[in-house]
MARVEXLO-182051 format. One record per residue (C-alpha): x, y, z; residue in one letter; residue number from 1; chain. Coordinates in steps of 0.25 Angstrom, whole numbers, plus 5000, padded with zeros to 4 digits. Example, Ala and Ser with C-alpha at 12.3 -4.5 7.8 and 13.67 -1.06 7.14 Angstrom:
2
+------+------+------+------+-----+-----+
!    u !    v !    w ! type ! seq ! mol !
+------+------+------+------+-----+-----+
! 5049 ! 4982 ! 5031 !    A !   1 !   A !
! 5055 ! 4996 ! 5029 !    S !   2 !   A !
+------+------+------+------+-----+-----+
//
This chain:
88
+------+------+------+------+-----+-----+
!    u !    v !    w ! type ! seq ! mol !
+------+------+------+------+-----+-----+
! 5000 ! 5000 ! 4999 !    M !   1 !   A !
! 5005 ! 5014 ! 4996 !    P !   2 !   A !
! 5009 ! 5023 ! 5006 !    E !   3 !   A !
! 4998 ! 5033 ! 5009 !    R !   4 !   A !
! 5000 ! 5047 ! 4999 !    L !   5 !   A !
! 5006 ! 5059 ! 5007 !    T !   6 !   A !
! 5005 ! 5072 ! 5001 !    I !   7 !   A !
! 5012 ! 5083 ! 5007 !    A !   8 !   A !
! 5006 ! 5097 ! 5000 !    V !   9 !   A !
! 5016 ! 5109 ! 4999 !    D !  10 !   A !
! 5015 ! 5123 ! 4995 !    P !  11 !   A !
! 5027 ! 5126 ! 4985 !    T !  12 !   A !
! 5031 ! 5143 ! 4981 !    P !  13 !   A !
! 5020 ! 5142 ! 4970 !    N !  14 !   A !
! 5007 ! 5146 ! 4976 !    P !  15 !   A !
! 5001 ! 5137 ! 4963 !    H !  16 !   A !
! 5006 ! 5125 ! 4968 !    A !  17 !   A !
! 5008 ! 5115 ! 4977 !    M !  18 !   A !
! 5016 ! 5103 ! 4981 !    K !  19 !   A !
! 5012 ! 5089 ! 4983 !    F !  20 !   A !
! 5021 ! 5079 ! 4987 !    T !  21 !   A !
! 5015 ! 5066 ! 4989 !    L !  22 !   A !
! 5022 ! 5052 ! 4994 !    N !  23 !   A !
! 5021 ! 5046 ! 4980 !    R !  24 !   A !
! 5027 ! 5047 ! 4964 !    T !  25 !   A !
! 5018 ! 5057 ! 4957 !    V !  26 !   A !
! 5027 ! 5058 ! 4947 !    A !  27 !   A !
! 5040 ! 5053 ! 4942 !    A !  28 !   A !
! 5043 ! 5065 ! 4932 !    K !  29 !   A !
! 5038 ! 5078 ! 4935 !    G !  30 !   A !
! 5024 ! 5081 ! 4929 !    E !  31 !   A !
! 5017 ! 5093 ! 4925 !    T !  32 !   A !
! 5002 ! 5091 ! 4924 !    Y !  33 !   A !
! 4993 ! 5102 ! 4919 !    R !  34 !   A !
! 4981 ! 5094 ! 4912 !    D !  35 !   A !
! 4974 ! 5082 ! 4920 !    P !  36 !   A !
! 4971 ! 5075 ! 4905 !    A !  37 !   A !
! 4986 ! 5073 ! 4906 !    A !  38 !   A !
! 4991 ! 5072 ! 4921 !    A !  39 !   A !
! 4995 ! 5059 ! 4928 !    A !  40 !   A !
! 4984 ! 5056 ! 4938 !    P !  41 !   A !
! 4989 ! 5063 ! 4950 !    W !  42 !   A !
! 4989 ! 5077 ! 4942 !    A !  43 !   A !
! 4977 ! 5075 ! 4937 !    K !  44 !   A !
! 4972 ! 5072 ! 4951 !    A !  45 !   A !
! 4976 ! 5086 ! 4953 !    L !  46 !   A !
! 4975 ! 5095 ! 4941 !    L !  47 !   A !
! 4960 ! 5091 ! 4941 !    T !  48 !   A !
! 4958 ! 5099 ! 4955 !    I !  49 !   A !
! 4954 ! 5113 ! 4953 !    P !  50 !   A !
! 4964 ! 5123 ! 4952 !    G !  51 !   A !
! 4978 ! 5114 ! 4950 !    V !  52 !   A !
! 4984 ! 5120 ! 4935 !    L !  53 !   A !
! 4995 ! 5109 ! 4936 !    G !  54 !   A !
! 5005 ! 5099 ! 4944 !    V !  55 !   A !
! 5016 ! 5094 ! 4946 !    Y !  56 !   A !
! 5022 ! 5080 ! 4949 !    G !  57 !   A !
! 5035 ! 5074 ! 4951 !    V !  58 !   A !
! 5039 ! 5063 ! 4961 !    N !  59 !   A !
! 5031 ! 5065 ! 4974 !    T !  60 !   A !
! 5027 ! 5080 ! 4972 !    F !  61 !   A !
! 5016 ! 5087 ! 4964 !    I !  62 !   A !
! 5015 ! 5100 ! 4963 !    S !  63 !   A !
! 5001 ! 5107 ! 4958 !    V !  64 !   A !
! 4998 ! 5121 ! 4954 !    N !  65 !   A !
! 4986 ! 5127 ! 4955 !    K !  66 !   A !
! 4976 ! 5139 ! 4950 !    R !  67 !   A !
! 4980 ! 5151 ! 4957 !    P !  68 !   A !
! 4966 ! 5154 ! 4961 !    D !  69 !   A !
! 4963 ! 5140 ! 4968 !    V !  70 !   A !
! 4969 ! 5138 ! 4983 !    E !  71 !   A !
! 4977 ! 5125 ! 4985 !    W !  72 !   A !
! 4967 ! 5123 ! 4997 !    A !  73 !   A !
! 4957 ! 5119 ! 4987 !    A !  74 !   A !
! 4969 ! 5111 ! 4979 !    I !  75 !   A !
! 4977 ! 5104 ! 4989 !    V !  76 !   A !
! 4967 ! 5095 ! 4997 !    P !  77 !   A !
! 4962 ! 5090 ! 4982 !    Q !  78 !   A !
! 4976 ! 5087 ! 4979 !    A !  79 !   A !
! 4979 ! 5079 ! 4989 !    E !  80 !   A !
! 4964 ! 5072 ! 4987 !    A !  81 !   A !
! 4968 ! 5070 ! 4972 !    A !  82 !   A !
! 4982 ! 5065 ! 4976 !    L !  83 !   A !
! 4976 ! 5054 ! 4986 !    R !  84 !   A !
! 4969 ! 5048 ! 4974 !    Q !  85 !   A !
! 4979 ! 5048 ! 4964 !    V !  86 !   A !
! 4991 ! 5043 ! 4974 !    F !  87 !   A !
! 4983 ! 5032 ! 4983 !    V !  88 !   A !
+------+------+------+------+-----+-----+
//
């Protein structure tokens, strides 16, 4: 049975980007996604959250970029829930 998923959420110097660090590998090679139709499952789950513009993932790290008019308080809980569904 895999270890329980942990997600650490940290701010970045960019107020419109937030860092999500997981105890799972999200991508061996760095990938940026903006289109849910062409995205990896974890990226597609994040890109369907209202206000999310793009995501980048490599190793155990995901950067989520949002629209300036959307608050992180609206995105972070949805992002954590989406990641928990993808990385069971």
